[in-house]
Steps between C-alpha positions, in 0.01 A plus 500: 500500500626181347848562635359579851316167504811300405700675781224433753479128398880467534493663854221262611700194372803615701291554808336154461845323458648664811191429712522132403862479623669513159826651425755219587681431824296310759171478309366252744551687822207623698344811366449654843855412609379292794705206613339173374674159560482189298678177594576245227569131589787286374497122468251457796189684598366683804408178680850338480556550875836644410658763280200626303249482783725687740559771250139523407373511857766775585395721204132445570528578874714813433257630242189431697655672795596811306191528274708420185349316197646145468462210265703199393555321168589137438665448158343239277815300514862527629618638167660842486247618246215423737682681788543805266132473406390513866727783595386703201129421571545636848668810371234566242244470777664784690727315746822687541684282749570148395620242752663181362624213713761263347811488268266400216402857456844605379436485130157669535654783702774536248244544224224698671667740749671723233159539324325638815745740671237640737392163619675365819614141476567316833669152460577244754788253435594646160870530493735716298611176323144416418431839350822506302476128403829463686695755300361443155298826500488834672217614721441848644170512694457835677131410567585153625578381855584146588573326823713190507563309821785315662321168506817323589477658851145373548599156364797489738287582799258218409772245437682605825174483691404154371829344602505667834143386560634140472418397143774307314320394182408800303380580145488802276231496234536812286255612235689610183874553520486877482728727707262573784423127556868412457601761758245353743633145448872584520437703819306204645793263436742761656290541805449126550875444466594765743260371767613138447867616542417680814330195641781268389248295302610292204161336421313794349394440144324726245318370191485777242282532194301740279148420396529690172176692568326712763225270601466148631373202301485122518853462367651734753288345781633152399851627539428643840333172605834337417688746708280488803464123472878466511535704816499869395357692799451849372492657153549872420235535222618806311293628206144626498242215530757207474468474878179292437706202385727510793212541750299225333791260541583618852150454618517123427796436733491790757772695319569872525514787245674842490303772320633778279457871422228551759391334820334190355423327837126581496455391142700175515405401854133578430487277194740227591537474874569710805866552579630390155666831419804548727590843356494704176782685331340835438570822308321827551276522197221672687740739665648593165156563348406721792824695483472575129127569486543736799781676335299549177199623696710742708678637193835330568522272191821677404673340792450157335451567131761332282636284773555130556541441874645186655310458826597286790607578856454856627505436869605259782127481577365203296147640432642819356677325211404415142608137550391310807342200672133547626367507847323175424834315489484191720770596743645229726792441739745466210397819324288760690429869451812606671704277272325655199571851629869403553510351145365825347741713698789292364372528145445877530837587645690278267610237749327250275526539126284333234595460131242603241679321221263282295757336269491175693361351819737616773774277620445363855712378789259322719189431283458249220304647200332269250448707190213337306478758225144563386180298495381675186652706231 
């Protein structure tokens, strides 16, 4: 009898452990196997009017439209440990699809993804170099997908458009000097230079600086005040919420701003003045989220798992691409919609080429670039 009771107790313990999700592997995955999505923010938050907000809104809309549980987590700080904590918290709560926008997630993915092989990790802007710390470590992530973008093409479009529109005194205000921001800036210089050469202009100038952070503040606004006060007409504000400093300074003198990542016209114009935003250099964050979440929902995750895709132009039709200018662009006689369509066609078929090298600001033939380094850091 005693032996029987011991065996019965052991059996009950095994059953209890299995029912609670024990036994290794993806211990945090949803018990019922249902798709549940969590988005984790990077440096910003879901109201940054840029990278995080666009990703959050795309995730939320998809999940609401498909009856899928959704939540988001904001790490306590921008430290890797806090990103890891937020990811693991979501997994422990049963979320089995984790969406992460921004290169800052590289170390967290490197640490966490191997521990939860049944959790699907969708990253935006996390490159192979980020994941391998540029060759110092190996990474094999069969449960990870990351999309990186050809920001140099979107930057080129914005710089080309600005000069064709008639602006000759341009500025580039980057956030932090990370690859995505550098590609935007270097593309911007190349596009402006190409347009100036085509127009035979020798008076186009670009002031170029990094703020050293992804948000505006008094110091950065003061630098932008100096630029606009000295004649700068339009600034490409490239880096999360750093646009606020450019827009605050522009509003004082009737200056213009170029947005980034998403169509920022409504946000910037609504807060700082109608018509301030002449265009935005965009990449398809929302489209990427929809594509991947749809694939997971439809059972096609295997088509994307373990891949890092470099997304850019897939068509001569502007709105079908992962990098583009928005419909809100302030077209004029110098650069209209037909001109934009022709530009995209030339980029798509290779008539125009854009370098994605980030080692140094590109050499120019028609434009003078004033490299001012960094405001902070």
